[in-house]
Each structure stands twice: as C-alpha cells, then as structure tokens.
GUSEKE-688075 format. One line per 2 residues: number of its first residue (from 0); their letters; for each residue y, z, x of N, C-alpha, C. Coordinates in steps of 0.05 Angstrom, whole numbers, plus 5000, padded with zeros to 4 digits. Layout:
<pts>
NUM) a) Y,Z,X,Y,Z,X,Y,Z,X; ... .
</pts>
This chain:
<pts>
0) gl) 6866,1673,7628,6842,1678,7638,6818,1671,7621; 6795,1673,7626,6771,1669,7611,6760,1693,7601 .
2) la) 6747,1694,7580,6730,1717,7567,6701,1707,7568; 6683,1727,7581,6655,1722,7581,6643,1744,7565 .
4) yp) 6623,1733,7547,6608,1754,7533,6577,1741,7528; 6561,1761,7526,6531,1754,7523,6523,1747,7493 .
6) ag) 6506,1728,7490,6494,1720,7466,6464,1715,7472; 6447,1736,7472,6421,1732,7479,6417,1725,7508 .
8) cv) 6403,1703,7514,6400,1696,7540,6420,1673,7548; 6444,1675,7535,6465,1655,7540,6492,1672,7545 .
10) vv) 6505,1664,7565,6532,1676,7571,6554,1655,7560; 6572,1664,7542,6591,1647,7531,6616,1651,7548 .
12) il) 6628,1630,7559,6653,1630,7572,6675,1619,7552; 6693,1636,7544,6712,1627,7523,6739,1626,7537 .
14) np) 6753,1604,7532,6781,1600,7539,6796,1605,7514; 6812,1629,7510,6824,1635,7486,6848,1617,7483 .
16) we) 6861,1607,7505,6887,1591,7503,6879,1563,7490; 6856,1553,7499,6850,1526,7490,6829,1527,7467 .
18) nt) 6817,1552,7460,6799,1553,7439,6774,1537,7445; 6765,1537,7472,6742,1521,7479,6720,1540,7492 .
20) qr) 6695,1533,7490,6673,1548,7501,6656,1530,7520; 6645,1544,7541,6626,1535,7556,6602,1554,7559 .
22) hi) 6579,1544,7566,6557,1565,7562,6540,1564,7592; 6530,1589,7596,6510,1592,7621,6486,1600,7607 .
24) ln) 6467,1584,7613,6440,1587,7603,6422,1603,7623; 6410,1623,7616,6391,1638,7633,6363,1630,7631 .
26) ts) 6353,1621,7650,6326,1609,7650,6304,1628,7649; 6309,1654,7654,6291,1676,7654,6286,1685,7622 .
28) ry) 6268,1701,7618,6263,1708,7591,6278,1734,7581; 6294,1743,7598,6309,1768,7592,6336,1762,7582 .
30) pq) 6348,1777,7562,6376,1772,7554,6394,1782,7574; 6420,1772,7573,6440,1783,7591,6460,1800,7578 .
32) ta) 6476,1813,7595,6497,1830,7585,6526,1824,7595; 6527,1811,7617,6555,1802,7626,6550,1787,7651 .
34) pg) 6570,1770,7657,6568,1755,7684,6570,1775,7707; 6555,1768,7728,6548,1787,7745,6528,1803,7734 .
36) tp) 6508,1789,7720,6492,1801,7695,6469,1818,7705; 6468,1842,7691,6445,1858,7695,6425,1854,7675 .
38) qn) 6400,1861,7679,6376,1858,7662,6358,1881,7662; 6339,1883,7644,6321,1904,7640,6291,1892,7638 .
40) gh) 6274,1908,7641,6246,1899,7640,6235,1897,7666; 6213,1879,7669,6199,1873,7693,6215,1861,7715 .
42) rp) 6217,1872,7737,6233,1863,7760,6260,1854,7751; 6276,1875,7742,6302,1867,7735,6323,1859,7758 .
44) av) 6339,1843,7752,6357,1831,7772,6386,1830,7763; 6405,1833,7782,6431,1827,7780,6435,1795,7787 .
46) rv) 6442,1780,7769,6445,1753,7770,6477,1744,7775; 6481,1730,7797,6507,1721,7802,6509,1691,7797 .
48) wd) 6533,1686,7780,6533,1659,7771,6561,1645,7779; 6558,1617,7786,6582,1603,7791,6594,1592,7760 .
50) ve) 6614,1601,7754,6626,1593,7726,6631,1566,7725; 6644,1556,7746,6650,1524,7744,6625,1507,7741 .
52) er) 6607,1514,7761,6583,1497,7761,6563,1504,7741; 6567,1530,7726,6547,1538,7707,6519,1541,7719 .
54) aq) 6518,1551,7744,6493,1553,7756,6492,1581,7769; 6463,1590,7772,6462,1614,7786,6463,1613,7814 .
56) vl) 6475,1632,7827,6480,1631,7854,6458,1647,7869; 6452,1671,7857,6432,1688,7869,6422,1708,7851 .
58) al) 6400,1719,7857,6390,1744,7841,6385,1766,7859; 6398,1790,7854,6394,1812,7873,6374,1831,7857 .
60) hg) 6352,1838,7875,6330,1855,7863,6333,1883,7880; 6340,1903,7863,6341,1931,7878,6337,1950,7858 .
62) hk) 6329,1946,7837,6323,1964,7813,6295,1963,7801; 6286,1984,7792,6257,1983,7783,6255,1979,7751 .
64) hg) 6273,1992,7736,6269,1993,7709,6288,1976,7693; 6312,1972,7703,6333,1963,7689,6361,1970,7702 .
66) va) 6381,1949,7698,6408,1955,7709,6426,1959,7686; 6440,1982,7686,6458,1991,7666,6483,1978,7666 .
68) cv) 6497,1977,7688,6525,1966,7691,6529,1955,7720; 6547,1936,7722,6556,1924,7749,6584,1922,7749 .
70) af) 6594,1918,7772,6625,1913,7774,6628,1899,7805; 6647,1880,7803,6655,1868,7830,6677,1886,7840 .
72) sp) 6677,1889,7869,6702,1898,7883,6725,1881,7876; 6751,1892,7879,6774,1875,7876,6775,1849,7896 .
74) sa) 6763,1854,7920,6763,1829,7936,6742,1810,7933; 6723,1818,7913,6697,1804,7904,6678,1803,7928 .
76) ky) 6682,1818,7951,6662,1821,7971,6637,1837,7966; 6641,1857,7948,6618,1875,7943,6615,1875,7914 .
78) lv) 6591,1880,7908,6581,1882,7880,6566,1910,7878; 6573,1927,7860,6559,1952,7854,6542,1948,7828 .
80) sv) 6516,1961,7831,6498,1959,7806,6489,1985,7803; 6486,1997,7777,6475,2022,7771,6451,2020,7756 .
82) gy) 6426,2032,7761,6404,2032,7747,6404,2047,7723; 6382,2040,7704,6375,2057,7682,6369,2087,7689 .
84) ph) 6369,2104,7671,6360,2131,7676,6335,2137,7691; 6315,2119,7687,6291,2123,7701,6290,2111,7730 .
86) dm) 6310,2099,7734,6317,2084,7760,6334,2101,7779; 6358,2107,7767,6376,2128,7780,6389,2114,7804 .
88) av) 6386,2091,7812,6397,2081,7837,6426,2068,7832; 6441,2074,7855,6467,2064,7856,6468,2047,7879 .
90) nv) 6471,2022,7876,6467,2001,7900,6496,1987,7901; 6505,1984,7928,6525,1968,7935,6517,1943,7952 .
92) wd) 6523,1920,7943,6513,1895,7955,6535,1878,7966; 6531,1869,7991,6547,1847,8001,6533,1821,7989 .
94) wk) 6541,1815,7967,6525,1795,7950,6523,1766,7966; 6545,1759,7980,6543,1731,7990,6523,1730,8013 .
96) kn) 6517,1753,8025,6495,1755,8046,6472,1762,8032; 6471,1769,8007,6444,1778,7994,6435,1805,8009 .
98) sl) 6456,1821,8014,6448,1847,8032,6457,1872,8016; 6436,1889,8018,6442,1916,8004,6455,1934,8026 .
100) va) 6483,1940,8025,6495,1956,8047,6495,1983,8044; 6491,1993,8019,6492,2022,8015,6478,2030,7991 .
102) sn) 6468,2053,7989,6451,2061,7964,6451,2093,7961; 6446,2102,7937,6443,2130,7932,6431,2135,7904 .
104) kv) 6428,2158,7897,6416,2165,7874,6435,2179,7854; 6435,2176,7827,6448,2196,7808,6427,2209,7793 .
106) sc) 6435,2234,7782,6418,2249,7766,6420,2250,7739; 6436,2232,7727,6443,2231,7700,6445,2202,7691 .
108) kv) 6449,2196,7664,6453,2169,7651,6482,2163,7658; 6485,2137,7669,6510,2125,7676,6517,2104,7658 .
110) ta) 6541,2105,7643,6550,2086,7623,6569,2065,7632; 6583,2070,7656,6606,2052,7662,6612,2055,7692 .
112) vs) 6625,2034,7704,6631,2034,7732,6658,2021,7735; 6672,2030,7752,6697,2014,7760,6705,2017,7790 .
114) fs) 6715,1994,7800,6722,1993,7828,6751,1996,7831; 6760,2014,7852,6787,2015,7859,6794,1997,7884 .
116) ed) 6820,1993,7885,6830,1977,7908,6830,1995,7934; 6823,2018,7933,6822,2036,7958,6793,2041,7969 .
118) sy) 6776,2018,7965,6753,2021,7976,6735,2046,7967; 6737,2052,7943,6716,2068,7928,6713,2058,7898 .
120) fv) 6693,2068,7888,6687,2063,7860,6680,2086,7845; 6682,2088,7819,6678,2110,7801,6655,2104,7781 .
122) tv) 6636,2123,7778,6614,2120,7758,6618,2145,7737; 6615,2137,7712,6616,2157,7690,6593,2159,7674 .
124) gh) 6584,2180,7662,6565,2182,7641,6562,2209,7630; 6537,2220,7628,6531,2242,7615,6539,2266,7632 .
126) rh) 6560,2282,7625,6571,2302,7644,6572,2292,7672; 6585,2271,7675,6585,2258,7701,6608,2240,7705 .
128) ik) 6623,2248,7726,6645,2233,7739,6642,2233,7767; 6635,2210,7779,6631,2211,7811,6645,2190,7824 .
130) fw) 6659,2199,7845,6673,2180,7863,6655,2171,7889; 6652,2148,7893,6634,2137,7914,6651,2121,7934 .
132) fl) 6646,2127,7962,6665,2118,7981,6648,2101,8001; 6661,2076,8007,6647,2059,8027,6658,2066,8055 .
134) ds) 6639,2069,8072,6646,2074,8101,6644,2049,8116; 6664,2034,8116,6664,2006,8126,6657,2005,8154 .
136) sr) 6664,2026,8172,6659,2026,8201,6627,2025,8204; 6615,2041,8188,6585,2047,8192,6571,2020,8183 .
138) el) 6581,2007,8161,6571,1984,8152,6572,1959,8175; 6594,1960,8189,6599,1940,8209,6576,1943,8234 .
140) ki) 6573,1969,8239,6557,1974,8261,6528,1975,8256; 6519,1978,8230,6489,1982,8228,6482,1960,8207 .
142) ne) 6463,1946,8217,6453,1923,8198,6432,1930,8181; 6435,1954,8169,6414,1965,8150,6429,1979,8128 .
144) tv) 6414,1984,8106,6427,2001,8085,6434,2029,8093; 6455,2039,8087,6467,2066,8095,6467,2083,8070 .
146) pl) 6465,2109,8074,6470,2127,8052,6499,2122,8040; 6500,2121,8013,6527,2120,7998,6537,2149,7996 .
148) vg) 6561,2155,8003,6575,2177,8000,6587,2181,7972; 6580,2204,7958,6594,2208,7932,6603,2233,7932 .
150) rs) 6625,2243,7915,6639,2264,7908,6645,2265,7879; 6635,2290,7866,6641,2290,7838,6667,2297,7831 .
152) gl) 6676,2287,7810,6701,2295,7796,6703,2325,7788; 6726,2337,7792,6729,2364,7782,6737,2364,7751 .
154) lg) 6717,2370,7735,6724,2365,7704,6735,2390,7694; 6734,2412,7702,6747,2435,7692,6737,2441,7663 .
156) el) 6754,2442,7646,6745,2449,7617,6727,2426,7603; 6728,2405,7615,6713,2380,7603,6687,2377,7617 .
158) hd) 6675,2398,7626,6650,2393,7643,6626,2385,7623; 6627,2390,7595,6607,2387,7578,6608,2358,7564 .
160) nv) 6627,2344,7573,6635,2316,7558,6617,2296,7568; 6614,2276,7551,6598,2251,7557,6622,2230,7559 .
162) fc) 6623,2215,7581,6642,2196,7586,6633,2167,7583; 6646,2151,7571,6637,2123,7564,6650,2099,7575 .
164) gv) 6674,2108,7587,6691,2084,7599,6707,2094,7621; 6713,2077,7640,6728,2084,7662,6744,2060,7674 .
166) ac) 6768,2064,7684,6782,2045,7695,6800,2056,7718; 6801,2044,7742,6813,2053,7766,6840,2041,7763 .
168) gr) 6862,2057,7772,6887,2049,7770,6895,2026,7793; 6914,2010,7785,6925,1991,7807,6956,1991,7803 .
170) gq) 6969,1979,7822,6998,1977,7821,7011,2004,7825; 7029,2009,7804,7041,2038,7802,7021,2060,7798 .
172) ml) 6997,2055,7788,6977,2075,7783,6954,2077,7803; 6959,2065,7824,6939,2064,7846,6934,2091,7855 .
174) gs) 6910,2099,7858,6903,2128,7864,6893,2145,7841; 6903,2136,7814,6894,2151,7792,6870,2135,7778 .
176) tf) 6851,2152,7765,6827,2142,7751,6829,2152,7723; 6825,2135,7703,6828,2140,7675,6798,2136,7663 .
178) ci) 6793,2153,7648,6764,2156,7632,6768,2160,7605; 6748,2151,7590,6747,2155,7559,6720,2174,7555 .
180) ss) 6724,2193,7541,6700,2211,7533,6692,2200,7504; 6666,2207,7498,6656,2197,7472,6666,2211,7449 .
182) sg) 6682,2235,7453,6697,2249,7434,6727,2237,7432; 6734,2216,7447,6759,2202,7441,6780,2211,7461 .
184) ll) 6776,2228,7481,6794,2237,7500,6800,2216,7520; 6828,2215,7527,6837,2198,7549,6842,2215,7572 .
186) cq) 6828,2215,7594,6830,2235,7615,6842,2220,7641; 6860,2235,7657,6870,2223,7681,6861,2240,7705 .
188) fn) 6850,2227,7726,6842,2244,7751,6862,2233,7774; 6871,2250,7790,6889,2243,7811,6869,2232,7835 .
190) ek) 6883,2228,7857,6871,2217,7882,6853,2240,7894; 6856,2264,7886,6838,2286,7897,6813,2292,7879 .
192) rv) 6810,2273,7859,6788,2276,7842,6791,2297,7821; 6815,2308,7817,6819,2333,7801,6831,2321,7772 .
194) le) 6819,2329,7751,6826,2326,7724,6855,2338,7722; 6874,2317,7718,6902,2326,7719,6912,2330,7691 .
196) kw) 6907,2315,7672,6914,2317,7644,6898,2300,7622; 6897,2307,7599,6884,2290,7579,6897,2291,7553 .
198) iv) 6894,2271,7538,6907,2268,7509,6884,2261,7491; 6892,2260,7466,6870,2257,7447,6879,2230,7428 .
200) pl) 6877,2206,7439,6880,2183,7422,6858,2175,7406; 6834,2188,7407,6808,2181,7392,6804,2151,7400 .
202) an) 6802,2148,7425,6796,2121,7438,6766,2117,7441; 6757,2093,7440,6731,2084,7448,6728,2070,7474 .
204) cl) 6750,2056,7483,6748,2039,7506,6777,2035,7518; 6780,2028,7543,6807,2027,7555,6807,2003,7573 .
206) cl) 6831,1994,7578,6835,1971,7596,6863,1979,7610; 6868,1973,7635,6893,1982,7648,6905,1954,7660 .
208) ge) 6932,1957,7657,6951,1940,7672,6963,1951,7693; 6983,1942,7706,6993,1954,7730,7012,1978,7722 .
210) el) 7022,1978,7696,7039,1998,7687,7029,2012,7662; 7015,2000,7645,7006,2007,7618,6975,2012,7616 .
212) if) 6970,2030,7597,6942,2035,7588,6940,2026,7560; 6917,2007,7555,6910,2001,7527,6884,2012,7520 .
214) cg) 6886,2026,7497,6862,2039,7485,6854,2027,7461; 6828,2021,7458,6816,2012,7435,6809,2035,7418 .
216) ca) 6817,2038,7394,6815,2063,7378,6801,2054,7349; 6796,2076,7332,6783,2070,7306,6801,2053,7289 .
218) ng) 6786,2039,7271,6799,2022,7251,6813,1999,7262; 6801,1987,7285,6814,1965,7299,6842,1970,7312 .
220) tv) 6852,1993,7316,6878,1999,7327,6876,1998,7359; 6894,1987,7371,6900,1984,7401,6925,2000,7406 .
222) ri) 6922,2022,7422,6945,2039,7426,6956,2037,7455; 6979,2036,7462,6991,2031,7489,7003,2057,7497 .
224) fq) 6999,2065,7523,7008,2087,7534,7018,2080,7563; 7044,2093,7571,7052,2090,7595,7034,2104,7618 .
226) gr) 7031,2088,7636,7009,2096,7657,7017,2121,7674; 7046,2125,7681,7053,2142,7700,7049,2170,7687 .
228) dm) 7055,2172,7659,7056,2202,7648,7039,2203,7622; 7025,2180,7614,7007,2178,7592,7022,2184,7566 .
230) ry) 7049,2174,7570,7065,2177,7545,7058,2155,7522; 7055,2162,7497,7048,2141,7479,7071,2123,7474 .
232) ls) 7067,2099,7471,7091,2077,7468,7087,2064,7442; 7065,2053,7433,7065,2037,7409,7034,2031,7403 .
234) dl) 7031,2020,7380,7006,2007,7371,7010,1976,7369; 6991,1962,7378,6993,1934,7375,6989,1924,7346 .
236) pk) 7002,1903,7337,6999,1900,7306,6970,1887,7303; 6961,1896,7282,6931,1886,7272,6931,1856,7266 .
238) ph) 6910,1842,7269,6909,1815,7260,6911,1810,7230; 6915,1787,7221,6914,1785,7191,6887,1789,7178 .
240) pl) 6885,1799,7154,6862,1801,7141,6845,1773,7137; 6821,1771,7136,6806,1746,7131,6818,1735,7106 .
242) gv) 6819,1708,7105,6824,1695,7082,6857,1691,7079; 6873,1703,7095,6901,1698,7092,6910,1672,7110 .
244) dv) 6927,1657,7098,6937,1633,7111,6961,1641,7125; 6958,1643,7153,6980,1652,7168,7002,1632,7170 .
246) tq) 6997,1605,7163,7020,1587,7162,7041,1591,7138; 7033,1606,7118,7048,1610,7095,7065,1635,7099 .
248) ap) 7090,1635,7087,7105,1657,7088,7094,1681,7073; 7098,1705,7082,7086,1728,7068,7101,1733,7040 .
250) pl) 7086,1742,7022,7099,1747,6996,7121,1768,6996; 7140,1765,6981,7162,1785,6980,7155,1811,6968 .
252) sp) 7135,1813,6952,7129,1834,6936,7099,1845,6939; 7092,1854,6962,7064,1861,6965,7056,1888,6945 .
254) rl) 7035,1885,6934,7024,1905,6916,7015,1930,6928; 7022,1952,6920,7011,1978,6928,6995,1993,6908 .
256) ha) 6968,1998,6917,6951,2010,6895,6952,2040,6898; 6956,2054,6874,6960,2083,6875,6935,2095,6885 .
258) ac) 6911,2082,6883,6887,2097,6892,6886,2104,6922; 6900,2089,6939,6900,2092,6966,6927,2100,6978 .
260) wd) 6944,2110,6963,6970,2121,6968,6967,2148,6986; 6982,2150,7003,6982,2177,7020,7009,2189,7012 .
262) td) 7012,2211,7023,7037,2229,7013,7063,2214,7019; 7067,2202,7040,7090,2186,7048,7095,2164,7033 .
264) vi) 7073,2149,7022,7078,2126,7002,7084,2136,6976; 7070,2156,6966,7078,2167,6941,7108,2177,6938 .
266) sf) 7117,2189,6959,7144,2198,6961,7162,2176,6961; 7155,2153,6978,7173,2130,6976,7174,2119,6950 .
268) ak) 7150,2116,6935,7149,2102,6908,7165,2119,6889; 7167,2145,6892,7180,2162,6871,7209,2154,6874 .
270) qi) 7220,2150,6901,7246,2142,6907,7252,2116,6895; 7235,2098,6895,7237,2070,6882,7243,2072,6853 .
272) cl) 7226,2090,6841,7227,2093,6810,7252,2106,6805; 7262,2127,6820,7289,2138,6812,7310,2117,6814 .
274) wr) 7307,2101,6837,7328,2082,6842,7330,2062,6821; 7305,2052,6813,7304,2029,6792,7317,2041,6764 .
276) ta) 7311,2068,6758,7321,2080,6736,7351,2083,6735; 7361,2091,6756,7391,2091,6763,7403,2063,6756 .
278) ww) 7387,2043,6769,7399,2016,6767,7400,2007,6737; 7380,2012,6721,7376,2005,6695,7399,2020,6678 .
280) al) 7409,2047,6685,7430,2062,6672,7457,2046,6677; 7460,2036,6703,7486,2027,6709,7488,1998,6696 .
282) eg) 7468,1984,6693,7469,1959,6682,7468,1958,6651; 7462,1981,6641,7457,1984,6612,7433,1972,6601 .
284) ss) 7413,1966,6617,7387,1956,6609,7369,1979,6600; 7347,1972,6588,7329,1993,6579,7304,1989,6597 .
286) pq) 7294,2014,6608,7272,2016,6623,7245,2016,6610; 7246,2005,6584,7219,2010,6569,7195,1991,6579 .
288) na) 7205,1971,6592,7184,1954,6606,7174,1962,6633; 7184,1991,6644,7177,1998,6668,7147,2010,6666 .
290) ap) 7135,2006,6686,7108,2015,6688,7106,2046,6694; 7090,2060,6683,7089,2090,6688,7082,2097,6717 .
292) fg) 7093,2118,6727,7085,2123,6755,7053,2129,6758; 7044,2118,6779,7014,2123,6783,7002,2094,6778 .
294) hd) 7012,2079,6763,7002,2050,6759,7007,2033,6783; 6995,2008,6786,7005,1989,6806,7033,1983,6805 .
296) lt) 7047,1987,6828,7076,1981,6827,7081,1954,6843; 7098,1938,6839,7107,1913,6853,7134,1922,6866 .
298) ls) 7137,1922,6890,7163,1928,6901,7176,1902,6908; 7198,1901,6894,7214,1874,6899,7244,1880,6890 .
300) ps) 7262,1862,6899,7292,1866,6893,7294,1866,6865; 7313,1884,6856,7320,1886,6824,7336,1861,6820 .
302) p) 7331,1854,6796,7346,1828,6784,7377,1834,6781 .
</pts>
C-alpha cells in the first residue's frame, strides 16, 4: 500500500516498496494534515483528493474554526469530520454527492476518530469516548441533514482519562473497539460500549490487523498483542542505528559499556568473567591480561 503524510501545504504519497514519492500540492494557503485533509483558519474545509490524478475532487465546508480529524467509512461512501473545540461539530458526509447527511455536537476536545464495519464510528478525546450510529433508513427517506445519534462509552474507573487514539476491530475482532489513553493504557470496549479490560503497554498509538494489535510505545518500540484476549506476543525488532552498513555482517564481539549495564547484563558479565577464569586455569594460561570487572568488556569466543 501507499503511505501519505503532510509536509506543509504538500501531501507526500510514499510507495515504501519502490522507495518512490509523488506529491499533491494544495493551492490554498493553509497547511494539510492528511489526505481527506482537514484545515484550520478562515473557512476551513475537508479536501478530498484523487491520488492517481493528484487533483482535488471537492472541498466540504461544514466547520467554522477548524477540522481536528477525519475518517472514511470502510466502504468509502461516507466521510466523518470532527471540528476543533470551538466548533464542536461532528459531521457525516456523503462526499460523492457533496451532501451533509448527519450532524451533531460534542462537548469536549476530540483527538481521534475511527469507523467500524458495522455502520458506526467512534470518537475519543478528553474524558470522552462516544459511539455514533448511522440510521440508514432515515437517510434514504429524508433528503436533508438528520441528527446524528451518539452513545457514550461506559468508562468505569477510567472516566478521568484523556484518550488519544482509537481503532475499531475488524475480522475476528469485529464488534470490539480499542483505545489508547495519554497515560499509555490500551483499553478494549465490547459491542455494548462497556470497558471490558485494559493493560499497560505504555503505548502512544495503535493499529489493528484482523487478529493482531500493534502498539507504538516509548523508545521506538512496537509491541504486538493478540486481539481476542490482548495477550502480549512480542516486540518488533528495531531498525539499525544510523550509520550502520546493513550490507555488512555484524561484528562477532559487540562491546558492552559498563556505564549502561542493568542488573541482568552485570550478572551475565560476571558469569563470563568466571567462565574465562576457569578456562585460563584449565589451559594453564595466565589471566594477567584480563581487564578488571567494571571496565569495557569484549564478548568473544575464547582462543
């Protein structure tokens, strides 16, 4: 797939497989934040772009002060946009018809939105998780904007939390909703909007597959959890440090610096020292050239 990200008034479309880029230029004076791009300032708009043609398809005007976040429905028929705190509007667009089909207000700052395959979407923010439902039958009968029906999630003990990320389940996880709090909690809500469980991976963001949950955590760590029970599986390997030639074989004896050793590494290093001393004794060698413990050690096979 393609990866899109903003750079001022330009949206960069990156193909990571071919390492190529294309660019969508915004002719307005406002910077962009994402394709299906929201804006802030005077007469903010949600701008829909054709990626292949790199041309704007239309601009949706329905907010007064700014657009905080947007999301397409899984079928791409609808587009939801959420306004800035001074705007407070949640709008659902039939964007191909340039029609606002449903709208309502929120009473707090919204930071993220996600669409489910079950004709609802979820917004999260400051002490806020809300499930919004689309009444398709009314939309078909009435050719005007209808009130958007929303129900708050039941937060229980976490009612004072700020939520910064949300993803609706699909596949085996359909019906579940996963949220990330600013304190790093990963929370799961069931189909009845009830907080079912939470764990503490110290996450900042999340992404869902059909069976797995990927959480971006501190220090560049990406942790993987099983979707059905939120069981921890593994961490993804981190990329090579800058300046490392990945085409060369790694050195056989990486250096460990005593200044950054933790308890496990110190224990391991002590075992290495004892092992080397025993080796010298068996071989009749002198350990006089051995470095004192606490100095930099090089772990390598003994001669």
